[in-house]
Backbone as ProteinMPNN parsed JSONL, in Angstrom:
{"seq_chain_A": "MYLNNFFFNIILGSSSPRRNELLKSLGFDFIINPSNADENYPLNLKGHEIPVFLAEKKASSFNGVLTETDLLITADTIVWCEGEIFNKPINFEEGKLMLQTLSGKMHEVFTAVCLKSANKQIIFYDATKVYFKKFTNEEIEYYLNKYKPYDKAGSYGVQEWIGYIGIEKIEGSFYNVMGLPVKKLHEELMKF", "coords_chain_A": {"N_chain_A": [[-19.615, -6.656, 7.997], [-18.864, -9.387, 6.124], [-20.799, -10.2, 4.267], [-21.695, -7.512, 3.599], [-19.826, -7.371, 1.394], [-21.109, -7.761, -0.709], [-23.259, -6.695, -0.717], [-24.193, -3.512, -0.769], [-26.655, -1.967, 0.76], [-29.343, -3.425, 2.368], [-32.396, -4.074, 2.964], [-34.904, -3.982, 5.255], [-38.032, -6.004, 5.322], [-39.479, -5.71, 6.8], [-41.365, -4.818, 10.17], [-41.016, -6.415, 12.41], [-39.932, -6.845, 15.631], [-38.304, -8.788, 16.405], [-37.444, -10.191, 13.919], [-35.735, -8.045, 13.09], [-34.006, -8.167, 15.658], [-32.82, -10.563, 15.156], [-31.547, -10.855, 12.904], [-29.78, -8.593, 13.227], [-27.738, -9.7, 14.423], [-27.016, -11.646, 13.121], [-25.003, -10.142, 12.322], [-25.69, -8.347, 10.033], [-25.325, -5.034, 8.482], [-28.535, -2.75, 8.222], [-31.162, -1.56, 6.892], [-34.077, -0.292, 7.619], [-37.237, -0.739, 6.12], [-40.798, -1.469, 6.184], [-43.222, -3.238, 4.812], [-46.349, -2.975, 3.152], [-48.131, -3.739, 2.865], [-51.54, -5.657, 2.385], [-52.488, -8.367, 4.808], [-53.966, -10.622, 3.328], [-54.9, -13.34, 1.581], [-54.933, -16.04, -1.426], [-57.77, -18.345, -0.659], [-57.443, -21.068, -1.51], [-54.812, -21.792, -0.32], [-52.555, -23.58, 1.415], [-51.256, -24.252, 4.573], [-47.321, -24.083, 3.811], [-47.775, -22.665, 1.947], [-49.225, -20.42, 2.186], [-47.268, -18.813, 3.791], [-44.786, -17.852, 1.73], [-47.031, -16.978, -0.234], [-47.542, -14.276, 0.726], [-44.643, -13.088, 1.772], [-44.053, -13.062, -0.646], [-46.007, -11.006, -1.693], [-45.246, -9.274, -0.1], [-43.172, -8.1, -1.172], [-43.282, -7.317, -3.601], [-44.762, -5.259, -3.39], [-42.806, -3.159, -2.291], [-41.922, -0.431, -0.947], [-41.019, 1.889, -2.952], [-37.329, 2.21, -5.433], [-34.828, -0.569, -6.015], [-31.877, -0.264, -6.741], [-28.986, -2.007, -8.591], [-27.232, -2.363, -5.883], [-28.717, -3.081, -3.816], [-30.689, -5.193, -1.748], [-33.743, -6.467, -0.885], [-35.67, -8.35, 1.674], [-37.918, -9.545, 2.507], [-40.46, -11.095, 4.34], [-42.965, -13.592, 6.05], [-44.584, -15.267, 8.303], [-46.27, -18.324, 10.057], [-48.857, -20.083, 12.034], [-49.477, -23.004, 11.965], [-52.0, -25.806, 12.278], [-53.851, -29.283, 12.485], [-54.585, -28.528, 10.291], [-55.154, -25.943, 9.993], [-54.665, -22.47, 9.782], [-53.302, -20.541, 11.805], [-53.89, -17.249, 13.215], [-52.247, -13.619, 13.932], [-53.427, -12.826, 16.798], [-56.621, -10.924, 17.515], [-57.723, -9.996, 19.988], [-57.812, -10.365, 23.613], [-59.777, -12.619, 24.349], [-59.596, -14.006, 21.344], [-56.791, -14.952, 21.442], [-56.783, -16.742, 23.894], [-58.661, -18.819, 22.929], [-57.051, -19.211, 21.168], [-54.442, -20.236, 22.304], [-55.523, -22.621, 23.913], [-56.645, -24.298, 21.815], [-54.09, -25.226, 20.953], [-52.866, -26.189, 22.921], [-51.813, -28.867, 24.122], [-50.781, -30.213, 22.109], [-49.25, -30.914, 18.567], [-47.748, -28.454, 16.723], [-47.512, -26.646, 13.268], [-45.093, -24.489, 12.755], [-44.161, -22.384, 9.64], [-42.149, -20.822, 8.102], [-41.481, -18.462, 5.337], [-39.348, -16.69, 3.385], [-38.219, -13.926, 0.97], [-35.931, -12.845, -1.338], [-34.555, -10.798, -3.073], [-33.657, -8.563, -5.23], [-31.93, -5.975, -7.831], [-32.41, -7.377, -10.299], [-33.591, -9.996, -9.664], [-34.594, -12.816, -7.785], [-35.557, -14.745, -4.83], [-37.556, -17.635, -3.729], [-37.798, -18.743, -0.3], [-38.984, -21.342, 2.075], [-39.174, -22.384, 5.949], [-39.809, -25.305, 7.866], [-41.014, -25.722, 11.263], [-41.669, -28.234, 13.397], [-43.27, -27.81, 16.429], [-44.469, -28.719, 19.531], [-46.375, -28.771, 22.259], [-47.539, -29.217, 25.853], [-49.773, -30.343, 27.962], [-51.903, -27.179, 28.63], [-53.021, -25.201, 31.529], [-55.899, -23.57, 31.624], [-55.792, -21.343, 33.829], [-52.248, -20.323, 33.039], [-52.436, -19.722, 30.459], [-53.783, -17.438, 30.338], [-52.666, -15.97, 32.202], [-50.339, -15.647, 30.777], [-51.454, -14.506, 28.729], [-52.171, -11.715, 29.712], [-49.561, -10.951, 31.099], [-47.924, -10.911, 28.941], [-48.971, -10.36, 26.705], [-49.079, -11.301, 23.66], [-50.289, -10.225, 21.356], [-49.204, -9.103, 18.446], [-48.138, -11.571, 17.796], [-47.939, -14.824, 15.603], [-50.504, -17.218, 16.057], [-50.523, -16.227, 18.918], [-48.633, -16.709, 20.517], [-45.078, -16.153, 21.556], [-41.935, -18.199, 21.273], [-40.399, -17.414, 22.176], [-40.795, -16.662, 25.085], [-42.658, -16.046, 28.143], [-44.468, -18.518, 27.596], [-43.02, -20.752, 25.665], [-40.967, -21.692, 27.659], [-42.26, -22.831, 29.657], [-43.82, -24.422, 28.387], [-43.454, -25.757, 25.929], [-42.739, -29.001, 24.593], [-41.143, -30.172, 23.202], [-39.269, -29.531, 20.388], [-39.266, -29.959, 16.38], [-36.303, -29.033, 13.643], [-36.374, -25.921, 13.137], [-35.375, -23.497, 15.82], [-35.169, -20.336, 15.745], [-36.716, -20.205, 13.088], [-38.922, -20.579, 14.403], [-39.004, -17.961, 16.118], [-39.485, -16.522, 13.874], [-37.422, -16.036, 11.85], [-35.725, -18.246, 9.665], [-33.026, -18.642, 10.501], [-30.618, -19.997, 9.814], [-30.898, -21.063, 7.518], [-31.37, -19.004, 6.097], [-28.869, -17.605, 5.486], [-27.391, -19.751, 4.242], [-29.279, -19.449, 1.724], [-28.143, -16.701, 0.75], [-25.627, -17.173, 0.045], [-25.934, -18.768, -1.731], [-27.149, -16.416, -3.103]], "CA_chain_A": [[-19.799, -8.38, 7.948], [-18.376, -10.266, 4.639], [-21.909, -9.865, 2.922], [-22.25, -6.621, 3.384], [-19.744, -7.259, 0.817], [-21.756, -7.779, -2.02], [-25.086, -5.877, -1.276], [-23.851, -2.374, 0.226], [-27.647, -2.006, 0.91], [-29.826, -4.475, 2.764], [-32.792, -3.808, 3.363], [-35.55, -5.609, 6.074], [-39.149, -5.289, 4.848], [-40.712, -6.258, 7.979], [-41.711, -4.025, 11.183], [-40.479, -7.195, 13.031], [-38.689, -7.165, 16.65], [-37.971, -10.795, 16.548], [-36.349, -10.264, 12.923], [-34.834, -7.333, 13.823], [-32.823, -9.181, 16.26], [-32.076, -12.112, 14.727], [-30.836, -10.338, 11.039], [-28.788, -8.123, 13.731], [-27.483, -11.044, 15.017], [-25.899, -12.555, 12.01], [-23.771, -9.244, 11.729], [-25.93, -7.385, 9.28], [-26.018, -3.213, 8.676], [-29.116, -2.917, 6.913], [-31.831, -0.181, 7.183], [-36.5, -1.317, 7.62], [-38.287, -0.302, 5.428], [-41.654, -2.172, 6.623], [-43.861, -3.508, 3.929], [-47.552, -1.838, 3.388], [-49.42, -4.771, 1.877], [-52.26, -6.264, 3.389], [-52.165, -10.198, 4.388], [-55.117, -11.274, 2.97], [-54.066, -14.155, 0.606], [-56.199, -16.868, -1.714], [-57.969, -19.445, 0.223], [-57.401, -22.237, -1.589], [-54.063, -22.068, -0.156], [-52.412, -24.638, 2.305], [-49.541, -24.227, 5.092], [-46.745, -23.086, 3.702], [-48.011, -21.755, 0.437], [-49.77, -19.194, 2.284], [-46.28, -17.398, 3.923], [-44.3, -17.986, 0.42], [-47.761, -15.904, -0.933], [-47.382, -13.463, 1.69], [-43.767, -13.218, 2.141], [-43.575, -12.585, -2.14], [-46.509, -9.913, -1.945], [-44.904, -8.424, 0.386], [-41.611, -7.501, -2.031], [-43.991, -7.001, -4.414], [-45.572, -4.323, -2.914], [-41.909, -2.61, -1.774], [-42.047, 1.369, -1.847], [-39.402, 1.994, -3.303], [-36.509, 1.418, -6.147], [-34.038, -1.511, -5.903], [-30.678, -0.678, -7.261], [-28.369, -2.701, -8.224], [-26.246, -2.644, -4.818], [-30.229, -3.368, -3.139], [-31.019, -6.396, -1.445], [-35.058, -6.182, 0.172], [-35.041, -8.834, 2.751], [-38.684, -9.803, 3.569], [-40.673, -12.948, 5.441], [-43.783, -13.797, 6.355], [-44.419, -16.776, 9.582], [-47.794, -18.834, 10.695], [-48.846, -21.284, 12.814], [-50.46, -24.514, 11.092], [-52.351, -27.13, 12.595], [-54.778, -29.909, 12.224], [-55.162, -27.609, 8.674], [-55.905, -24.383, 10.215], [-54.31, -21.25, 10.466], [-53.18, -19.664, 13.326], [-52.491, -15.621, 12.229], [-52.145, -12.643, 15.145], [-54.839, -12.965, 17.703], [-56.923, -9.772, 17.549], [-57.519, -9.559, 21.471], [-57.586, -11.129, 24.669], [-60.024, -14.086, 23.897], [-59.028, -14.898, 20.358], [-55.512, -15.879, 22.265], [-56.862, -17.528, 24.887], [-58.885, -19.686, 22.44], [-55.612, -20.222, 19.539], [-53.571, -21.13, 22.797], [-56.64, -23.741, 24.313], [-56.489, -24.969, 20.636], [-52.603, -25.754, 20.538], [-52.968, -26.787, 23.678], [-51.651, -30.325, 24.33], [-50.723, -30.721, 20.687], [-48.385, -30.819, 18.05], [-48.501, -27.645, 15.643], [-46.096, -26.475, 12.611], [-44.544, -22.759, 11.817], [-43.664, -22.04, 8.987], [-41.47, -18.837, 8.02], [-41.515, -18.359, 4.146], [-38.691, -15.384, 3.443], [-38.107, -13.761, -0.216], [-34.549, -12.466, -1.654], [-35.098, -9.385, -4.06], [-32.496, -7.316, -5.728], [-32.808, -4.998, -8.832], [-32.474, -7.815, -11.349], [-33.518, -11.338, -9.271], [-35.642, -12.993, -6.758], [-36.042, -16.049, -4.857], [-38.112, -17.752, -2.306], [-37.686, -19.743, -0.074], [-39.802, -21.144, 3.521], [-38.831, -23.509, 6.661], [-40.883, -26.045, 8.12], [-40.431, -26.532, 12.787], [-43.18, -28.695, 15.015], [-43.31, -27.721, 18.215], [-44.65, -29.58, 20.736], [-47.003, -27.946, 23.583], [-47.665, -29.318, 26.926], [-51.259, -29.224, 28.02], [-52.019, -25.58, 28.972], [-54.268, -25.272, 32.479], [-56.469, -21.982, 31.824], [-54.669, -20.187, 34.464], [-51.589, -20.771, 33.19], [-53.206, -19.457, 29.679], [-54.398, -16.218, 31.2], [-51.326, -15.461, 32.953], [-49.514, -15.556, 29.651], [-51.818, -13.259, 27.696], [-52.136, -10.901, 30.364], [-48.978, -10.891, 31.443], [-47.084, -10.999, 27.619], [-49.944, -9.771, 25.324], [-48.801, -11.526, 22.268], [-51.516, -9.776, 19.759], [-48.64, -9.35, 17.368], [-47.21, -12.727, 17.483], [-48.862, -16.122, 14.782], [-50.592, -18.402, 17.13], [-50.833, -16.102, 19.491], [-46.948, -16.798, 21.98], [-43.436, -15.945, 21.63], [-41.236, -19.161, 21.573], [-38.536, -16.992, 23.251], [-40.743, -16.147, 26.48], [-42.127, -17.567, 29.382], [-44.887, -19.955, 28.023], [-42.165, -21.957, 25.35], [-40.154, -21.743, 28.5], [-42.956, -23.957, 30.387], [-44.791, -25.062, 27.953], [-42.99, -26.569, 24.954], [-42.237, -30.209, 24.88], [-40.212, -30.854, 22.017], [-39.388, -28.353, 18.73], [-38.352, -30.326, 15.725], [-36.225, -28.12, 13.677], [-34.978, -24.207, 13.913], [-36.141, -22.486, 16.708], [-35.701, -19.119, 15.178], [-37.697, -20.165, 12.725], [-40.653, -20.332, 15.435], [-38.79, -17.269, 16.292], [-39.981, -15.764, 12.47], [-36.404, -15.672, 10.816], [-34.87, -18.574, 10.256], [-31.179, -17.576, 10.07], [-29.06, -20.692, 8.783], [-31.477, -20.963, 5.645], [-31.532, -17.276, 5.556], [-27.013, -17.654, 5.362], [-26.939, -20.625, 2.977], [-30.254, -18.714, 0.146], [-27.746, -15.43, 0.842], [-24.636, -17.439, -0.124], [-26.07, -18.82, -2.738], [-27.684, -15.778, -4.366]], "C_chain_A": [[-19.579, -8.661, 6.297], [-19.414, -9.927, 3.735], [-22.352, -8.83, 2.765], [-21.433, -6.073, 2.509], [-19.716, -6.637, -0.77], [-22.899, -7.014, -2.547], [-24.672, -4.826, -0.171], [-25.153, -1.648, 1.234], [-28.452, -2.968, 1.828], [-30.739, -3.713, 3.794], [-33.895, -4.632, 3.399], [-36.718, -4.899, 5.66], [-40.539, -5.704, 5.885], [-40.332, -4.547, 9.212], [-41.425, -5.035, 12.595], [-39.832, -7.495, 14.07], [-37.566, -7.753, 16.859], [-36.982, -10.384, 15.121], [-35.34, -9.321, 12.715], [-33.959, -7.825, 14.292], [-32.28, -9.892, 15.527], [-31.181, -11.678, 13.242], [-29.594, -9.922, 11.706], [-27.944, -9.091, 14.378], [-26.546, -11.759, 14.559], [-25.048, -11.713, 11.603], [-23.99, -8.177, 10.903], [-25.821, -5.756, 9.595], [-27.533, -3.505, 7.455], [-30.324, -1.744, 7.538], [-33.725, -1.238, 7.135], [-36.944, -0.107, 7.064], [-39.881, -1.135, 4.944], [-42.544, -2.285, 4.812], [-45.416, -3.207, 4.672], [-48.506, -2.781, 3.11], [-50.063, -5.402, 2.721], [-51.798, -7.959, 3.655], [-53.076, -10.897, 4.275], [-54.299, -12.236, 1.531], [-55.658, -15.514, -0.096], [-56.495, -17.955, -0.373], [-57.995, -20.832, 0.224], [-55.686, -22.854, -1.042], [-54.137, -22.939, 0.973], [-50.786, -24.176, 2.675], [-48.459, -23.848, 4.652], [-46.562, -22.549, 2.335], [-48.41, -20.381, 1.081], [-48.411, -17.94, 3.373], [-45.365, -17.365, 2.846], [-45.754, -16.788, 0.01], [-47.235, -14.913, -0.52], [-46.501, -12.56, 1.178], [-43.501, -12.155, -0.065], [-44.361, -11.49, -1.876], [-46.03, -8.815, -1.253], [-43.463, -7.477, -0.613], [-42.41, -7.123, -3.058], [-44.562, -5.465, -4.27], [-44.184, -3.295, -1.89], [-42.276, -0.951, -2.104], [-40.685, 1.664, -1.554], [-38.842, 1.403, -4.346], [-35.52, 0.557, -6.194], [-33.278, -1.169, -6.478], [-29.564, -1.383, -7.52], [-27.476, -3.268, -7.065], [-27.501, -2.762, -3.262], [-30.383, -4.596, -2.876], [-32.029, -6.507, -0.283], [-34.76, -8.285, 0.688], [-37.064, -9.119, 3.319], [-39.682, -11.537, 4.229], [-42.009, -12.991, 6.264], [-44.229, -15.215, 7.546], [-45.904, -17.052, 10.059], [-47.505, -20.106, 11.1], [-49.885, -22.192, 11.819], [-50.9, -25.443, 12.063], [-53.803, -27.197, 12.71], [-55.439, -28.98, 10.946], [-55.92, -26.573, 8.642], [-55.182, -23.448, 9.932], [-54.713, -20.81, 11.558], [-52.541, -17.911, 13.6], [-52.51, -15.812, 14.061], [-53.353, -12.726, 16.013], [-55.29, -11.382, 17.901], [-57.151, -9.245, 19.065], [-57.533, -10.912, 21.886], [-58.446, -12.948, 24.321], [-60.093, -14.449, 22.675], [-57.756, -15.586, 20.941], [-55.769, -16.471, 22.731], [-57.637, -18.983, 24.0], [-57.977, -19.863, 20.91], [-54.905, -21.412, 20.822], [-54.09, -22.599, 23.355], [-56.574, -25.0, 23.127], [-55.082, -25.948, 19.901], [-52.562, -26.319, 21.532], [-52.453, -28.254, 23.997], [-50.912, -31.124, 23.035], [-49.753, -30.344, 19.395], [-48.743, -29.692, 16.893], [-47.172, -27.079, 14.126], [-46.181, -25.282, 12.479], [-43.706, -22.92, 11.338], [-43.895, -20.651, 8.526], [-40.811, -19.006, 6.209], [-40.69, -16.325, 3.882], [-38.481, -15.023, 1.777], [-36.895, -13.02, -0.436], [-35.286, -11.301, -2.503], [-34.01, -8.18, -4.371], [-32.939, -6.871, -7.03], [-33.058, -6.208, -10.14], [-32.963, -9.96, -10.852], [-34.478, -11.631, -7.763], [-35.817, -14.082, -5.881], [-36.801, -16.089, -2.984], [-37.834, -18.748, -1.47], [-38.454, -20.165, 1.635], [-38.877, -22.863, 4.509], [-39.454, -24.372, 7.315], [-40.372, -26.156, 9.816], [-42.384, -27.061, 13.082], [-42.66, -28.209, 16.545], [-44.213, -28.63, 18.825], [-45.72, -28.874, 21.802], [-47.497, -28.957, 24.912], [-49.156, -28.962, 26.933], [-51.162, -28.113, 28.838], [-53.318, -25.778, 30.077], [-54.655, -23.389, 31.792], [-55.948, -20.74, 32.588], [-53.493, -19.586, 34.123], [-51.455, -19.789, 30.997], [-52.751, -18.061, 29.569], [-53.653, -15.144, 31.897], [-50.24, -14.767, 31.547], [-50.291, -14.227, 29.153], [-51.616, -11.931, 28.268], [-50.786, -10.359, 30.758], [-47.37, -9.963, 29.962], [-47.682, -10.453, 26.57], [-48.97, -9.974, 24.079], [-49.823, -11.435, 21.31], [-50.073, -9.887, 18.673], [-47.522, -10.479, 16.961], [-48.309, -13.813, 16.731], [-48.931, -16.63, 16.216], [-50.739, -17.933, 18.671], [-49.92, -16.146, 21.126], [-46.242, -16.313, 20.834], [-42.667, -17.665, 21.991], [-40.537, -19.017, 22.525], [-39.416, -16.472, 24.837], [-41.858, -17.103, 27.477], [-43.387, -19.034, 29.075], [-44.254, -21.073, 26.867], [-41.015, -21.994, 26.212], [-40.786, -23.241, 29.349], [-43.894, -24.41, 29.476], [-44.416, -26.158, 26.786], [-41.974, -27.496, 25.359], [-40.955, -30.881, 23.963], [-40.324, -29.739, 21.037], [-38.528, -29.518, 18.054], [-37.785, -29.707, 14.241], [-35.909, -26.886, 14.061], [-36.317, -23.999, 14.632], [-36.229, -21.209, 16.256], [-36.693, -19.198, 13.919], [-39.188, -19.589, 13.059], [-40.677, -18.429, 15.254], [-39.443, -16.051, 14.778], [-38.766, -15.957, 12.005], [-35.475, -17.22, 10.719], [-33.222, -18.564, 9.388], [-29.987, -18.277, 9.475], [-29.78, -20.845, 7.822], [-30.696, -20.031, 5.113], [-29.336, -17.536, 4.833], [-27.589, -18.185, 4.527], [-27.858, -20.307, 1.559], [-28.975, -17.451, 0.127], [-26.378, -15.728, 0.323], [-24.464, -17.877, -1.073], [-26.324, -17.498, -4.33], [-26.759, -14.782, -4.698]], "O_chain_A": [[-20.206, -8.06, 5.425], [-19.18, -9.455, 2.623], [-23.301, -8.695, 1.993], [-21.532, -4.866, 2.292], [-19.096, -5.869, -1.506], [-23.372, -6.732, -3.648], [-24.738, -5.067, 1.034], [-24.885, -0.957, 2.217], [-27.496, -3.66, 2.177], [-30.445, -3.087, 4.812], [-34.217, -5.503, 2.59], [-36.768, -3.673, 5.562], [-41.755, -5.883, 5.815], [-39.499, -3.645, 9.113], [-41.578, -4.552, 13.717], [-39.011, -8.396, 13.896], [-36.431, -7.493, 17.261], [-35.771, -10.281, 15.315], [-34.238, -9.612, 12.251], [-32.966, -8.06, 13.604], [-31.084, -9.756, 15.268], [-30.259, -12.334, 12.756], [-28.508, -10.372, 11.342], [-27.36, -8.424, 15.232], [-25.601, -12.332, 15.103], [-24.272, -12.033, 10.702], [-23.193, -7.25, 10.757], [-26.14, -5.26, 10.675], [-27.598, -4.125, 6.393], [-30.18, -1.202, 8.634], [-34.167, -2.324, 6.761], [-36.994, 1.07, 7.42], [-40.166, -1.389, 3.773], [-42.387, -1.483, 3.892], [-45.744, -3.171, 5.858], [-49.705, -2.508, 3.15], [-49.531, -5.792, 3.76], [-51.029, -8.619, 2.957], [-53.197, -11.866, 5.025], [-53.413, -11.853, 0.766], [-56.756, -15.773, 0.398], [-55.748, -18.265, 0.555], [-58.296, -21.628, 1.114], [-55.32, -24.01, -1.256], [-55.192, -23.196, 1.553], [-49.781, -23.916, 2.013], [-48.305, -22.761, 5.207], [-45.552, -22.129, 1.77], [-47.999, -19.327, 0.598], [-48.562, -16.739, 3.596], [-44.803, -16.296, 3.083], [-45.384, -15.615, -0.022], [-46.364, -14.423, -1.239], [-46.807, -11.596, 0.476], [-42.992, -11.092, -0.421], [-43.6, -10.536, -1.717], [-46.242, -7.645, -1.573], [-43.088, -6.313, -0.471], [-41.849, -6.137, -3.534], [-44.698, -4.703, -5.228], [-44.562, -2.754, -0.851], [-42.732, -0.433, -3.124], [-39.815, 1.699, -0.683], [-39.283, 0.297, -4.655], [-34.743, 1.293, -6.802], [-33.54, -1.724, -7.545], [-28.895, -1.478, -6.491], [-27.006, -4.403, -7.141], [-27.222, -2.583, -2.077], [-30.215, -5.326, -3.853], [-31.69, -6.608, 0.897], [-33.996, -9.124, 0.212], [-37.381, -8.852, 4.478], [-39.32, -12.702, 4.393], [-42.005, -12.279, 7.268], [-43.91, -16.302, 7.064], [-46.645, -16.132, 10.404], [-46.606, -20.912, 10.857], [-50.854, -21.854, 11.138], [-50.001, -25.916, 12.759], [-54.666, -26.335, 12.877], [-56.647, -28.825, 10.765], [-56.836, -26.208, 7.905], [-54.446, -24.242, 9.346], [-55.792, -20.674, 12.135], [-51.447, -17.474, 13.955], [-52.616, -16.705, 14.902], [-54.403, -12.616, 15.381], [-54.472, -10.599, 18.383], [-56.771, -8.106, 19.338], [-57.407, -11.992, 21.309], [-57.897, -14.035, 24.138], [-60.778, -15.469, 22.606], [-57.718, -16.816, 20.896], [-55.154, -17.49, 22.415], [-57.269, -20.109, 24.334], [-58.267, -20.495, 19.894], [-54.777, -22.632, 20.723], [-53.361, -23.59, 23.316], [-56.488, -26.208, 23.344], [-54.977, -26.781, 19.001], [-52.081, -27.426, 21.289], [-53.527, -28.836, 24.152], [-50.579, -32.309, 22.996], [-49.548, -29.13, 19.357], [-49.751, -29.825, 16.199], [-45.97, -27.283, 14.296], [-47.248, -24.8, 12.097], [-42.644, -23.364, 11.776], [-44.809, -19.827, 8.47], [-39.777, -19.63, 5.971], [-41.211, -15.23, 4.092], [-38.604, -16.063, 1.131], [-36.71, -12.32, 0.56], [-36.493, -11.063, -2.472], [-33.739, -7.156, -3.743], [-34.047, -7.189, -7.461], [-33.92, -5.911, -10.966], [-32.689, -10.924, -11.567], [-34.891, -10.806, -6.947], [-36.696, -14.705, -6.477], [-36.772, -15.441, -1.937], [-37.585, -19.815, -2.031], [-38.456, -19.222, 2.427], [-38.316, -23.86, 4.055], [-40.397, -23.594, 7.457], [-39.267, -26.692, 9.899], [-43.524, -26.601, 13.016], [-41.768, -28.414, 17.369], [-44.66, -29.436, 18.008], [-45.051, -27.86, 22.001], [-48.154, -29.798, 24.297], [-49.742, -28.02, 26.398], [-50.334, -28.098, 29.748], [-54.374, -26.322, 29.751], [-53.916, -22.422, 31.61], [-55.744, -19.59, 32.198], [-53.291, -18.469, 34.598], [-50.386, -19.399, 30.527], [-51.774, -17.594, 28.985], [-53.882, -13.952, 32.101], [-49.624, -13.703, 31.486], [-49.796, -13.101, 29.189], [-51.04, -11.05, 27.63], [-50.786, -9.128, 30.776], [-46.494, -9.1, 30.024], [-47.056, -10.079, 25.578], [-48.256, -9.099, 23.59], [-50.192, -12.349, 20.573], [-50.001, -10.964, 18.08], [-46.534, -10.43, 16.229], [-49.472, -13.77, 17.132], [-48.119, -16.609, 17.141], [-50.983, -18.735, 19.572], [-50.255, -15.83, 22.268], [-46.568, -16.121, 19.663], [-42.986, -18.207, 23.049], [-40.106, -19.771, 23.398], [-38.72, -15.935, 25.698], [-41.929, -18.328, 27.576], [-43.449, -20.077, 29.726], [-44.735, -22.205, 26.915], [-39.964, -22.317, 25.659], [-40.186, -24.286, 29.6], [-44.929, -24.846, 29.98], [-44.981, -27.25, 26.72], [-40.939, -27.326, 26.005], [-40.159, -31.804, 24.137], [-41.364, -29.095, 20.894], [-37.535, -30.033, 18.57], [-38.676, -29.765, 13.394], [-35.289, -26.64, 15.096], [-37.515, -24.151, 14.394], [-37.368, -20.744, 16.291], [-37.459, -18.25, 13.75], [-40.035, -18.837, 12.577], [-41.532, -17.716, 14.729], [-39.748, -14.873, 14.965], [-39.194, -16.357, 10.922], [-34.607, -17.411, 11.571], [-32.69, -18.506, 8.28], [-28.961, -17.844, 8.95], [-29.068, -20.725, 6.825], [-29.832, -20.003, 4.236], [-28.976, -17.561, 3.656], [-28.37, -17.518, 3.849], [-27.458, -20.71, 0.467], [-28.866, -17.21, -1.075], [-25.725, -14.716, 0.07], [-23.384, -17.786, -1.655], [-26.043, -17.475, -5.528], [-26.934, -14.085, -5.698]]}, "name": "protein", "num_of_chains": 1, "seq": "MYLNNFFFNIILGSSSPRRNELLKSLGFDFIINPSNADENYPLNLKGHEIPVFLAEKKASSFNGVLTETDLLITADTIVWCEGEIFNKPINFEEGKLMLQTLSGKMHEVFTAVCLKSANKQIIFYDATKVYFKKFTNEEIEYYLNKYKPYDKAGSYGVQEWIGYIGIEKIEGSFYNVMGLPVKKLHEELMKF"}
């Protein structure tokens, strides 16, 4: 890939299978070195400020030294609805409550990305509006039992069954909802 001519060693600081898949689909060769940063953030942060803070925190906690030929990519995604954050659910009941709350409403998905080299760092984010239909309890329970989306913000994967049957409209990047705004990432890498 032509981008690998600029950086010989691209490091994805995330264990997310979706980010791995999307970065691979762009044609990158990279290694995975997940961040061990906790996901705590100052409670005064709102909306896009939260993933921006966490993406930078993940980059800052990188376990290693970046050389002149390294580029570290970290990211964080949140679901934001009516002034509230929806993180990854810890269990079935929390996942059910999240989906019941998001049901029939518009929510925003914010993904922030941090690009860090030995001597430069930039952070950017993308926002996507997702409109859900009104779900039945049976649909929510079926989805949670079959797909177990406990590693996903908002307790859902846009590329899974609930996305197929439940999304009425999306404004913005579909891939941002998956966890990596690939178009914006490509543009920022070109500028970097």
